[in-house]
C-alpha positions as CSV (number, residue, x, y, z in Angstrom):
1,M,5.1,7.4,-15.5
2,S,6.1,3.8,-15.0
3,D,3.7,1.0,-15.5
4,Y,4.1,0.1,-11.8
5,A,3.2,3.7,-10.7
6,R,0.2,3.5,-12.9
7,V,-1.3,0.4,-11.2
8,L,-0.5,1.9,-7.7
9,I,-2.5,5.1,-8.6
10,L,-5.4,3.0,-10.0
11,S,-5.4,0.9,-7.0
12,L,-5.4,3.8,-4.6
13,A,-7.8,6.2,-6.3
14,L,-11.2,4.8,-5.1
15,P,-10.3,3.7,-1.5
16,L,-8.6,7.1,-0.9
17,L,-11.6,9.0,-2.3
18,L,-14.0,7.0,-0.3
19,S,-12.0,7.2,3.0
20,F,-13.3,10.7,3.2
21,F,-17.0,9.3,3.5
22,P,-17.8,11.1,6.8
23,P,-20.1,8.2,8.3
24,L,-17.2,5.7,8.0
25,K,-14.9,8.0,10.2
26,F,-11.8,6.4,8.9
27,Y,-9.7,9.3,9.9
28,R,-10.1,8.5,13.6
29,K,-7.9,5.4,13.2
30,I,-5.1,7.2,11.5
31,K,-2.3,6.4,14.0
32,Y,-3.2,2.7,13.8
33,L,-3.2,3.0,10.0
34,F,0.4,4.4,10.2
35,L,1.6,1.8,12.5
36,S,0.1,-0.9,10.4
37,I,1.9,0.6,7.3
38,F,5.2,0.8,9.3
39,I,5.1,-2.8,10.3
40,I,4.4,-4.0,6.9
41,L,7.0,-1.9,5.4
42,A,9.5,-3.1,7.9
43,I,8.7,-6.9,7.5
44,F,7.9,-7.2,3.8
45,G,10.5,-4.4,2.9
46,A,13.2,-6.5,4.5
47,W,11.9,-9.7,2.7
48,D,12.1,-7.9,-0.6
49,V,15.5,-6.4,-0.1
50,F,16.7,-10.0,0.8
51,A,15.1,-11.7,-2.0
52,T,16.2,-9.2,-4.5
53,W,19.7,-9.3,-3.1
54,R,19.6,-13.2,-3.5
55,G,18.2,-12.9,-7.1
56,H,14.9,-14.6,-6.5
57,W,13.5,-11.8,-8.3
58,Y,14.3,-8.7,-9.9
59,F,12.6,-5.4,-11.2
60,D,12.6,-4.6,-14.7
61,A,14.3,-1.2,-15.2
62,D,12.0,-0.2,-18.2
63,R,9.1,-0.5,-16.1
64,V,10.0,1.2,-12.8
65,W,11.4,4.5,-12.0
66,P,15.1,4.9,-11.6
67,V,14.9,6.2,-7.9
68,K,16.1,3.1,-5.7
69,I,16.0,2.7,-1.9
70,I,18.1,-0.1,-0.5
71,N,18.1,-1.4,-3.9
72,L,14.4,-1.6,-4.3
73,P,12.5,0.6,-6.8
74,L,10.5,3.5,-5.1
75,E,7.3,2.0,-6.6
76,E,8.0,-1.3,-4.6
77,W,8.2,0.7,-1.3
78,L,5.0,2.5,-2.3
79,F,3.2,-0.9,-3.1
80,F,3.5,-1.6,0.6
81,V,2.0,1.7,1.7
82,V,-0.8,1.7,-1.0
83,I,-2.1,-1.9,-0.7
84,T,-1.8,-1.7,3.0
85,F,-4.0,1.2,2.9
86,C,-6.4,-0.3,0.5
87,C,-6.6,-3.5,2.7
88,I,-7.3,-1.7,5.7
89,F,-9.7,0.8,4.3
90,T,-11.6,-2.3,2.8
91,W,-11.7,-4.0,6.2
92,E,-13.2,-1.0,7.8
93,A,-15.6,-0.4,5.0
94,M,-16.9,-3.8,5.3
95,K,-17.3,-3.5,9.0
96,Y,-19.3,-0.4,8.5
97,I,-21.5,-2.1,5.9
98,A,-22.0,-5.1,8.3
99,R,-23.1,-2.5,11.1
100,K,-25.5,-0.8,8.9
101,L,-27.1,-4.3,7.8
102,K,-27.8,-5.4,11.1
């Protein structure tokens, strides 16, 4: 397993587990979650593809899987999915907590 994949799994573990917390009802907004992830993938994926193509940055082959999509490692695409999920989950959890504290 690559270092990048380990970081993604660690980042996703707790938010994914807590997303099933019944009072939060995170599942009710799943279509908006998918839409948000798609938008982030399109914008920042294109940016990453361009920046990598231009040589602004690169991915160490020893630290990522050999699977590439449009010249980006699979983990980089998964980064946009995982981190977007974590951010939206955190936002929804904070809104839930704020409502409970009122």
